[in-house]
C-alpha positions in Angstrom: 53.2 44.5 23.3 52.9 41.4 21.0 52.6 39.1 24.0 49.9 41.3 25.5 47.9 41.5 22.3 48.2 37.7 21.9 47.0 37.2 25.4 43.9 39.4 24.9 43.1 37.5 21.6 43.3 34.1 23.4 41.1 35.3 26.2 38.4 36.4 23.7 38.5 33.1 21.9 38.2 31.2 25.2 35.3 33.3 26.4 33.4 32.6 23.1 33.9 28.9 23.5 32.7 28.9 27.2 29.7 31.1 26.3 28.4 28.8 23.6 25.7 26.4 24.9 27.0 22.9 25.3 23.9 21.3 23.6 24.1 23.3 20.4 26.3 20.7 18.6 23.9 17.9 19.5 20.6 19.7 19.4 18.1 18.0 17.1 15.4 19.9 15.2 12.1 19.3 13.5 12.0 21.0 10.1 8.6 19.9 8.9 5.4 17.9 9.6 3.5 16.0 6.9 0.2 14.1 7.1 -1.1 11.1 5.1 -4.7 10.0 5.7 -6.0 6.5 4.9 -9.5 5.2 5.8 -8.4 3.5 9.0 -5.1 5.3 9.6 -3.6 8.7 9.8 0.2 8.9 9.5 2.1 11.9 11.0 5.6 12.3 9.7 8.2 14.6 11.4 11.2 15.5 9.3 14.1 15.6 11.8 17.7 16.5 11.5 18.9 13.3 13.1 17.4 10.4 15.1 15.6 11.6 18.2 14.9 10.0 21.6 11.1 10.3 22.2 8.3 9.1 24.4 4.7 8.8 23.1 1.4 8.3 25.1 -2.3 8.9 24.9 -4.6 11.1 27.0 -8.3 11.4 27.1 -10.9 14.1 27.8 -10.3 15.3 25.1 -8.6 12.6 23.1 -5.0 13.4 22.2 -1.5 12.0 21.7 1.5 13.5 23.4 5.0 13.2 21.8 8.0 14.2 24.0 11.1 14.9 22.0 14.4 14.9 23.9 16.9 17.7 23.2 14.9 18.9 20.2 13.7 22.2 18.9 10.6 22.8 16.7 10.1 25.9 14.4 6.8 27.4 15.6 5.9 28.4 12.1 5.4 24.7 11.3 2.6 24.5 13.9 0.8 27.4 12.4 0.2 25.5 9.2 -3.6 25.3 8.7 -3.1 22.1 6.7 -2.3 20.1 9.8 -5.8 18.8 10.0 -6.5 15.5 8.3 -8.2 12.2 9.1 -8.5 11.7 12.8 -6.1 14.7 13.5 -7.8 17.9 14.5 -4.6 19.9 15.0 -1.1 20.0 16.3 0.3 22.2 19.1 3.5 22.3 21.1 5.8 24.0 23.6 9.3 23.8 25.0 9.8 21.6 28.1 12.7 21.8 30.6 14.4 24.5 28.4 15.8 21.9 25.9 13.1 19.3 25.3 9.9 19.8 23.2 6.4 18.5 23.7 4.1 18.0 20.7 0.4 17.4 21.2 -1.8 15.9 18.5 -5.5 16.7 19.1 -7.8 13.9 17.9 -11.4 13.4 17.0 -11.5 9.9 18.5 -9.5 7.3 20.4 -6.7 5.6 18.5 -4.0 3.0 18.7 -0.6 4.5 18.3 2.7 3.2 16.8 5.9 5.2 16.3 9.2 4.4 14.6 12.3 6.1 13.2 13.0 5.9 9.5 16.4 6.3 7.9 17.0 8.7 5.0 16.2 7.6 1.4 16.5 9.3 -2.0 13.6 11.7 -1.3 13.6 12.3 2.5 16.0 12.6 5.4 15.6 11.2 8.9 12.0 10.9 9.9 9.9 10.1 13.0 6.7 8.4 11.9 3.6 8.2 14.1 0.6 6.1 13.0 -2.8 6.8 14.5 -4.9 3.7 13.9 -8.7 4.0 14.1 -11.3 1.2 14.5 -12.7 1.5 11.0 -12.8 -1.7 9.1 -13.4 -2.7 5.4 -16.9 -4.0 4.9 -17.2 -7.5 3.5 -19.4 -8.2 0.5 -22.2 -10.2 2.2 -25.2 -12.0 0.8 -28.7 -10.5 1.5 -30.6 -12.5 4.0 -33.7 -14.2 2.5 -36.1 -16.9 3.5 -34.7 -20.2 4.7 -33.1 -22.3 2.0 -33.9 -19.6 -0.6 -32.1 -19.5 -4.0 -29.6 -16.6 -3.8 -29.0 -14.1 -6.6 -25.8 -14.6 -8.5 -23.1 -12.7 -6.7 -20.8 -10.2 -8.4 -17.4 -11.3 -9.7 -15.1 -9.2 -7.4 -11.9 -7.6 -8.8 -9.6 -5.8 -6.3 -7.3 -3.3 -7.9 -4.1 -2.3 -6.0 -2.4 1.0 -7.1 1.1 0.5 -5.7 3.0 2.8 -3.3 1.4 6.0 -1.9 1.9 8.5 0.8 5.5 8.5 2.1 6.4 5.9 -0.5 6.2 7.8 -3.9 7.5 4.8 -5.9 9.6 5.6 -8.9 10.1 9.2 -10.1 10.4 10.1 -13.7 12.8 12.6 -15.3 10.1 15.3 -15.1 9.3 14.5 -11.5 6.1 12.5 -12.3 5.5 10.1 -9.4 4.6 6.5 -9.9 2.1 6.6 -7.0 0.0 9.2 -8.8 0.1 7.5 -12.2 -1.0 4.1 -10.9 -3.8 5.6 -8.8 -5.1 7.4 -11.8 -5.1 4.2 -13.9 -6.5 2.3 -11.0 -9.5 4.6 -10.7 -10.2 4.4 -14.5 -9.9 0.6 -14.4 -12.3 0.4 -11.5 -14.8 2.6 -13.4 -14.5 0.4 -16.5 -15.0 -2.9 -14.6 -18.0 -1.5 -12.7 -19.7 -1.0 -16.0 -19.5 -4.7 -16.8 -22.6 -6.8 -15.9 -22.0 -9.1 -13.0 -18.6 -7.5 -12.0 -17.6 -5.3 -9.2 -14.3 -3.5 -8.6 -12.7 -2.2 -5.4 -9.5 -0.2 -4.9 -7.1 -1.0 -2.1 -6.4 2.7 -1.8 -8.5 5.6 -3.1 -6.1 8.4 -2.1 -2.5 9.3 -1.5 -1.6 7.2 1.5 0.7 4.2 2.2 -0.5 0.6 2.7 1.8 -2.2 3.8 2.1 -5.1 1.3 0.4 -7.5 3.7 -2.5 -5.2 4.3 -3.1 -4.9 0.5 -3.5 -8.7 0.4 -5.8 -8.6 3.5 -8.1 -6.0 1.9 -8.5 -8.3 -1.1 -9.4 -11.2 1.1 -11.9 -9.1 3.1 -13.6 -8.1 -0.1 -13.7 -11.8 -1.0 -11.9 -11.0 -4.3 -12.0 -13.4 -7.2 -9.1 -11.5 -8.8 -6.3 -9.2 -7.6 -4.5 -6.8 -10.0 -1.5 -4.8 -8.7 -0.5 -1.7 -10.8 3.0 -0.2 -11.0 5.0 2.0 -13.3 8.6 1.4 -12.4 12.0 2.8 -13.2 15.3 1.3 -14.3 18.9 2.4 -14.3 19.0 2.6 -18.1 16.6 5.3 -19.2 16.3 3.7 -22.6 14.4 0.7 -21.1 10.7 0.9 -21.9 7.5 -1.1 -22.4 4.8 -2.7 -20.3 5.0 -6.1 -18.6 2.7 -8.5 -16.8 3.9 -10.7 -13.9 2.7 -13.7 -12.0 4.2 -15.2 -9.0 7.4 -17.3 -9.2 8.2 -19.3 -6.1 11.6 -20.1 -7.4 12.6 -16.5 -8.1 12.6 -14.1 -11.0 12.7 -15.2 -14.6 15.1 -12.5 -15.6 17.6 -10.3 -13.9 15.5 -7.2 -14.5 12.4 -8.9 -13.0 14.5 -10.0 -10.0 15.7 -6.4 -9.4 12.1 -5.1 -9.6 10.8 -7.7 -7.3 13.4 -6.9 -4.7 12.6 -3.2 -4.9 8.8 -3.7 -4.5 9.2 -6.1 -1.6 11.4 -3.6 0.2 8.6 -0.9 0.1 7.5 -2.0 3.6 10.8 -0.7 4.8 10.4 2.5 2.7 7.1 3.1 4.4 8.6 2.3 7.8 6.8 -0.9 8.6 9.6 -3.2 9.6 8.7 -4.2 13.2 6.7 -7.3 12.1 9.4 -9.0 10.1 9.2 -12.3 12.0 5.5 -12.6 11.5 5.8 -11.6 7.9 8.4 -14.3 7.3 6.2 -16.9 8.8 3.3 -15.6 6.8 5.3 -15.8 3.6 6.3 -19.4 4.2 2.7 -20.4 4.9 1.5 -18.6 1.8 4.1 -20.2 -0.3 3.1 -23.7 0.8 -0.5 -23.1 -0.5 0.3 -21.2 -3.6 0.0 -23.8 -6.3 -3.8 -23.8 -6.2 -4.0 -20.4 -7.9 -0.9 -20.2 -10.0 -2.5 -21.7 -13.1 -5.5 -19.3 -12.8 -3.1 -16.4 -12.3 -1.1 -17.4 -15.5 -4.4 -17.6 -17.5 -5.4 -14.2 -16.3 -2.0 -12.7 -17.0 -2.0 -14.0 -20.6 -5.4 -12.5 -21.3 -4.3 -9.1 -20.0 -1.0 -9.4 -21.8 -2.7 -9.9 -25.1 -4.9 -6.8 -24.7 -2.1 -4.5 -23.4 0.1 -5.2 -26.4 -2.7 -3.6 -28.6 -2.2 -0.2 -26.9 1.4 -0.2 -25.6 4.8 -1.4 -26.5 5.8 -4.4 -24.5 9.0 -4.8 -22.5 9.1 -8.6 -23.0 7.5 -11.1 -25.4 5.7 -13.1 -22.8 4.3 -13.0 -19.3 7.1 -12.9 -16.7 7.4 -14.4 -13.2 8.8 -12.8 -10.1 8.6 -13.0 -6.3 6.4 -10.0 -5.6 4.8 -10.2 -2.1 1.5 -8.8 -3.2 1.0 -11.8 -5.6 1.2 -14.4 -2.8 -2.5 -14.7 -1.8 -3.0 -18.5 -1.8 -6.7 -18.3 -2.9 -6.9 -15.4 -5.2 -5.6 -15.3 -8.8 -3.2 -12.4 -8.8 -1.1 -10.5 -11.4 1.1 -7.4 -11.3 1.0 -5.1 -14.3 4.0 -2.8 -15.0 2.3 -0.1 -17.1 5.6 1.1 -18.4 8.9 2.5 -17.3 8.5 6.0 -15.9 12.3 6.5 -16.1 12.0 6.6 -19.9 11.2 10.3 -20.8 8.8 9.4 -23.7 7.0 6.7 -21.6 6.8 9.1 -18.7 4.8 11.6 -20.8 2.5 8.8 -22.0 1.9 7.5 -18.5 1.1 11.0 -17.3 -1.5 11.4 -20.1 -5.1 10.8 -19.1 -5.8 9.6 -22.6 -3.1 6.9 -22.4 -4.2 6.0 -18.9 -7.7 5.3 -20.2 -6.4 3.1 -23.0 -4.4 1.1 -20.5 -7.4 0.7 -18.2 -9.6 -0.3 -21.1 -7.1 -2.9 -22.3 -6.8 -4.5 -18.8 -10.6 -4.5 -18.6 -10.8 -6.4 -21.9 -8.3 -9.0 -20.6 -10.3 -9.4 -17.4 -13.5 -9.9 -19.4 -11.7 -12.6 -21.5 -10.7 -14.4 -18.4 -14.1 -14.0 -16.8 -15.9 -15.5 -19.7 -13.8 -18.7 -19.5 -13.5 -19.2 -15.7 -15.2 -16.4 -13.8 -18.8 -17.3 -14.4 -18.3 -20.9 -13.1 -16.5 -19.5 -10.1 -19.4 -17.2 -9.2 -22.1 -19.7 -9.9 -20.7 -22.3 -7.5 -22.2 -20.2 -4.7 -25.7 -20.5 -6.2 -27.7 -21.5 -3.1 -28.1 -19.8 0.2 -29.1 -21.1 3.6 -30.2 -19.1 6.7 -28.9 -20.6 9.9 -31.6 -21.9 12.3 -31.5 -22.8 16.0 -29.5 -26.0 16.5 -27.6 -25.9 13.2 -23.9 -26.7 13.1 -21.5 -26.4 10.2 -21.2 -30.2 10.1 -24.9 -30.8 10.0 -25.4 -28.3 7.2 -22.5 -29.8 5.3 -24.0 -33.3 5.7 -27.4 -32.0 4.5 -26.0 -30.5 1.3 -23.3 -33.2 0.8 -20.4 -30.9 0.9 -17.4 -30.7 3.2 -17.3 -28.4 6.3 -14.0 -26.8 4.9 -15.8 -25.9 1.7 -18.6 -24.1 3.7 -16.0 -22.3 5.8 -14.0 -21.2 2.7 -17.1 -20.0 0.8 -18.1 -17.9 3.7 -14.7 -16.8 5.1 -15.4 -18.5 8.4 -12.4 -18.9 10.8 -14.2 -20.9 13.4 -17.2 -23.2 13.9 -19.5 -20.7 15.6 -22.8 -19.9 13.8 -25.4 -17.4 14.7 -29.1 -17.9 14.1 -30.2 -15.8 11.1 -26.8 -15.7 9.4 -27.0 -16.4 5.7 -24.5 -18.9 4.4 -23.5 -19.5 0.7 -23.5 -23.2 0.0 -20.9 -24.3 -2.5 -21.8 -26.8 -5.2 -21.3 -30.4 -4.3 -18.8 -32.6 -5.9 
């Protein structure tokens, strides 16, 4: 009787094993879809249970992107989310293919360039599949108004580019009460831009105006496209010891960080490209870093002067972490032709400082202090920098850069630099700023 009962039990167990689908143990799943929209890019993030094999391609008539996920299931409730419409994305739909695969379709409002990559888990998210939808929109340059030939140009604005760190998938540091660094620095950045735009002869631009991620190199490129005279990167970092507090101001150090804390912070900020998933261009970035480092000395003195002025003003409204301006190897400070500083507004990991950083009143005080520092720097060096482009020339037929340079007794490289020209081609009717001769 016992043998018979045992035999029946074994038979039942075996039948259960056989009846279980083979793919259940390895089946992947998509648990969520999140969107981040930038002016020229919409990022679609799929939260996945484990790395998935996928194919991605574009179709037209209408414009759409297709993502085929191998051996993957998707909860249909996710696709019913009415919030899946942002930027270039009009909606998301999907269906099972070949019984075990899944096809997602991203309906678009225009044609895009696509890039996809897998991202490993971090402190906030698990495995992710990131799809970037790149549009053709570009940042407009600040250009002179075309006037009569050889006319005297109006004094151009002194341009300040403000860079709120992190954004989108990269929240930055997170305080004890779950206050995100990316939100604090954006709030301060907007207040700072508003303050600077109230100053005569000055104009501020933000690298990002919303909650989306920008690679570090792109932040630098935006500053160059706006022909920035100054670049200010804003952060509110964290440290292992929650007692650490106070604001800091950094300039670039080609030789490394001046303190162990600064070195740790620099390493963390420079790794945010990996946090955001942009790691496929490492070789180009390395080459770019070397080239930028070689030409860095021209702006280090100006950066230090700017940093000292901002430092003096911040200490009036906030406790300082150090007694002087620090140096570290932050990538965003490596623009060779733009005085650049990085301001740590405080340590969001400190409970008391987290409350202050999340306060609109304190954010305004910080923005006003930085503005005062910028004004002090501008009075000493900015006016001269702006006035060097005091004359304008409208290109006529037969003109070349060398002939114009000879006429005004300046070098061709100075004309190219003043007008952000990469080549020698000129178009009739273009207005060129002529830098002051030596």
